[in-house]
N, C-alpha and C positions, 0 to 999 in steps of 0.2 A: 503492500502500500503506500508506504514512502515513497519506495523508487518511483511509483506510477504519479503520486503529486510531486516529486524533484523533477519528473520529464516535462508534466505539464508545465512547471514553472519555466522551465527552457524554452517553453513555447513551439515542442514539435514532440514528436516520436522520438526514441531512439536516444544515444547517447550524441554528446556535443561533438562536431566534426573537429579532428584536430589542424585543419588548414584552414581555419577562420584568423585573418589577420585583424589588428586594431590597428588603424591608421592615424600619425598624428594631422593636424587640421594643414600642413603644409604639404603631405604626402598626397593628401586626399584632394585637395587642390589643382597639384601638378597631375595625378590620373585623371581630373577630370579636363584638365586643360588638353590631353593627350587624347580624349573621345572627342572633342568637339574639332581638335585640330584638320585642315585640310592638307596638309601638308608634311606630318609624320605619317612614318609608313603604317600602312591599314591594322596589319597584326597588332601593332603596336597599342594602337586604339581600341584593339579587341580584347587585349590582355588585360588592357587598364581598366577595362568594363568588367572583367571575371574578379578581379582586386576589388572593385568598388561593391560589386555585389555580394561578394563575401563579408566584406565588411559593416554591409547591413544585417546579415542573419540568415542571407538566403544559402541554402544547401548546394553542394558542390553541384548536383544535377541539374538545380533549377539556373545557377549560372552558367553550366555548359552549353543547356539547350538554350538560354538567350543569347548566347556569343556564337551559338551553329557551332558549336565544335562537341569532342567525343568530354566523357568524364575523363580519360586519361587525361588529355590534352590539358582541362581545364586545373585537375590536382598537381600536375607537374608543373605549371607556374606560378601555383601557391605555395607549391613547395619551395621555391625558386626566391620567390618575393618572402618567404619567411627566411630565407637565407641569407639573402644579398641584399634585401629591402628593393626599392625602385631600380638600379642597376641589374639586379638579375630577371628584369622583364625584357631586357636587352638580347638579343640573337648571339651567341658564341660567336667570335673571331673563326674564319675557314669554315662555315657553314657553308652548303650547297653544293650543286654537282660541280665535279671538275671538269674544267673546262675540255672540250673536244678536240680543238684545234692548239698546235703550240705557236707560242708566240711568233715565230718564223711567219706563221699564215697570217697574223694580225701587220706585220711589219709590209705583206707582200700586197695588202690589202690597203694599207695607208699608202703604200708608193702609188698604186694605182690612182687611188683616190686624187692624187697630188698630184698628178700628170693630165694633161690634156688629153682627150679619146682620140683626137686623130695622131697622136706621138704612135700609140699603141695598134694605127691600123683602122680603128673602130669608126667608122661615120656615126658618129653621137656630137650634140653639141654641148653633152655634159653629162656625168656620170650618175646615174644612182645606184642603190642598193642591188637590185637585180641585175642590173650590166656589170657590176663588179663582181658579184658573184660569178656571172658566165665566164667573165674576163679570167678570174681565179682557176677556174676548170678547165676553159680552152688553151691557157697557161702552162697547164700538167702542176699546177702547184698544190690542189687538191683532186680528189677523183669527185664529190660533191660537198657544196656549202650552200646555206638558205641563205634568203636575201636579210632574213631577220638576222641573222649571225651576224654578217656583216654590218648592218647597222647595229648591234653591240657593239663590234671591235671599233667602229670608227667615233663613237658615242665617246668612247673614253679619250680620244686623243680632239674631241671637240670640233670635228670634220661632219660637214656638211654638204657635199660635193654637188647634190641636186637642187642646191638655190644658188642664185645669181644676183647680183646688184652692178648695176652700170655706173663707171667713175670716168672722168675726163683727165686725161695727161695733159699737164702743161704746156701750152704751143710756144708760149715764151717763160725764159729762168725766171724763178722768183726773185728779181734783185730789189734794189734800192727803189727803181722807179714802179716797181709793184706796189713796195711799201706808203710809196708818197701818195700815189693816186688812191689807193686804201684810205690809206688817212684822211683828203681829203674827201670823199666817198661821207665817210664816218662825220666829219665836220658837218657837211653839210644838211644832213641829216639830224643831227642832235643837238647844235647850237643856237642858241636863241637868234632869231632872224632879224635882221633891221628890217623897221617897216617899210623900207622901200625897194627891199627883197622879196623877189618869189622862186621858189625851185619845182620847178616841171621837172617828173622823169619821163621819159618820151622813147616809145617805143611802136614797132607794127606788127597786128595780128593777121597774117596774111592768109590769103585765098580761103577766105570764108566760105563757104558750100552753101547756094540757095535750093535745097534739094525741097521739092515739090513730091509728099506722100501721094501714093496713087489714091488711099482712103481715109479719110479724115482721122486723123487722131480723136482717141478716146478717153475722158476723163473717169480716173481712179473713183473707184463704187465699192461697196460693202466688199470685204471678203475678197476684191479684184482690184490690181495695179493700173494705173495708166497703161493704154497700149498705143503705140507707134506702130504703123505700117512698115514693114520691112522693104518693101520697094521702092522705088521714087523716079521722080523726073528729073535732070540735072538742069537746072535754072541760069549758070554761071557761078561767079564767084566775084568779092570784093575783097580790098585790102584798106583795115582799119589801122589809121592813126592816131594815136591815143598820148595823151600827157595828162600825168599824174600830179597833182597839186600834193608835196609832200606834209602842208601845214592843215589844211584844210580837210583834203582827202577827196575833193570832186575832180573829175575827169572831163577834159575836153576831148572831143573827137570826131574825126571826118573819114569818110568814106570814099575811096576812090579803085578807079578799073585797074589802075597799076602802081607798082611801089618806083619812081625813080626818084632824082633829084628835084625834078619839076612839084613832084607832089609833096615831097618834103618841104619844099619853098613855099609853096602853096599854104601847107600847114603852118609853118611857122608865121605866114603872113596873118594867119587867123587865130593863132595864139596872141599876137602882135594887139590885133583888134579889142579880144575880149579880155587882156590887162588892162587895169586901169592904168591912167599916163603917170600917176603917182608914184608908180613902181618903175623906177629908172633901172633896176637891174634885173633881169631876168635868165638865171642860171637853170641850163638844161644840161641833164643827166640821162648821158645815154652812151650806147655800145659804138664799137668801132667797126661798121659797116661802113661801104664806100656812100651810102646813100646819105647816110649822117657829115660827112668830111668830106664829099666830093669837090671838085674846082666851083661847079655852079653853087654848092650852098658857102663854098668861103667867100666866094665874090660878093653874095649877097650880104653875109654878115657883115661884111666891113662897111655896109653903108647902113647897117641898121645896130648902132654899137650897144643897145639895151642888153642885145644877145651873148652871155658867156657860156662856152657849152665846156660841159665837164664830163671826160669820157671813163667808162668803168675798164678795168684790167681785161686782157683778152682773157676768154674762156669765166669771165664772173658777172654774166647778164643778171645773175640770180642778187646782186645789189642792187638791179632797177627794181625799185618799187611797183613798176608799173605791172611788173611780169605777175606779181601776187592780186594783182586787178584784173588781169586778162585771165588767171586762173580760176577767180569768181563768176568773171564773164560767162567762160567757158561751162562751167556748171551748171550756170541756173538759165543761162539763155541758149545754149548752143547744144548742150547733151541731145536734146529733139530736136533735129533740124527738121523743122516742116515750116519752110517758105514757100509760097508762089510764085516767088519773083525776084529779083535782085532788087526793087523798088519795093518791095515788101521788106525783104531782109534790112535795106538799109532803114525803111520807117522806126523798124523794132529793134536794131540795133542804137540808133537814136532816143529812140521810148525808153531804153534800158538805162543810159546816160543819165538821163532826164531823171528817171525815179529814182535812180541811184544818187546823183546829187541832193534830193532831198534829204537824206538823211545820211549823207557821206559823212565818214569819219576816217582820220589819218592813218598809216600804218606806223605803230611805234616801236621804235627799237629799242628796247630796255637795254640796262645795265650788263645783262648777261649778253645781249647779242654783241653789244660793245667792246666788252670783256674779252668776251672769245676773240675777236677778231684782235686786239691789242696784243694779246697774247701770241696769236699767229705771226704778227708782226714782228714781235719782239725774238720770237723761235727764227724767223729769216733772217733779221740782223746780226743775230747771236752765230748764226751758221755761214754768212758771208765774212765775218769779221775771223772768224775762226781759219777759213779758206785762205783769206788775205795773210794771216800770219803765217801759215804753213809755206804760201807761194813766196813771200819775204825770205823765210828762213831758208827756203830752197836756193 
């Protein structure tokens, strides 16, 4: 009778489980964080759940069932926790299946991944895991290997040859002239402007297609995105000359059939007309194409002293803020190209510019951007100084 009363007092039948831990507040909080974590291994969270349930008085059987493991596994982790605490829940070193392939196979896989496929006679633009696996087999390195095994081999070296990124090699040496040009652009964008100055970023968006869709574009409806016809009729193309005011964010644009110095001069004349007479210096930031610095343009500038040109370094058109505006214009107005004619295209471009100017805002070059460019300039100058010292020493 006394034994039955004792069992009832413990809240269940039979003797108390010898694998019932008593957690401290710190241990309980740590195990609860493991359970909620999305970065910790899933197995670690499952083991934490087993220990937390045992701490609440749940039986081994119930804790194992809740964690979807066997009683033997739940008992094993309870033992290890009682022996070593939280550290006992981690995997022992050296666990897992031994690798099926030698390190030499991994080195061959890495070597292939770091070469262009054409060098190995493969007509591919880039490697993927399946192609590297085939190449290892074709080369006689292994009899058979799966693409997943190759992926794991490359993962250890942080290699992903199936990804690519475009880059642009410098056409001109990064020299002192490059540094001075970049500093000039930074100054134009960030310093306080004199009331008599204005800075425009100027460029052209060429060959904007006037495409008329065979069927009318349909707006979005519940459960259905906007739809536009795949087929279209070509109605010609226009070139947009645009200038972005770096302080107000307003845009001035004109469409032309062609892109020549004649159109450039006409657009500069338009800018002169829309810029108030109180502005005595109109600074133009543009790139180095011949349309911007040809003989006819230079002759025109000689008779229009208000205009001062500032050229971005070669291959650095991203410094021109009107390129950011062109990206917005492309996304919002030209993604679905549906224009009945060139006149319709021109009217809608002008309407977009007018509506943009109603709520125009400038693009701010923050301190982070400025610091990044200044750091680049410092690095270039340090490299130039080091090269000069080496040449003098030689």
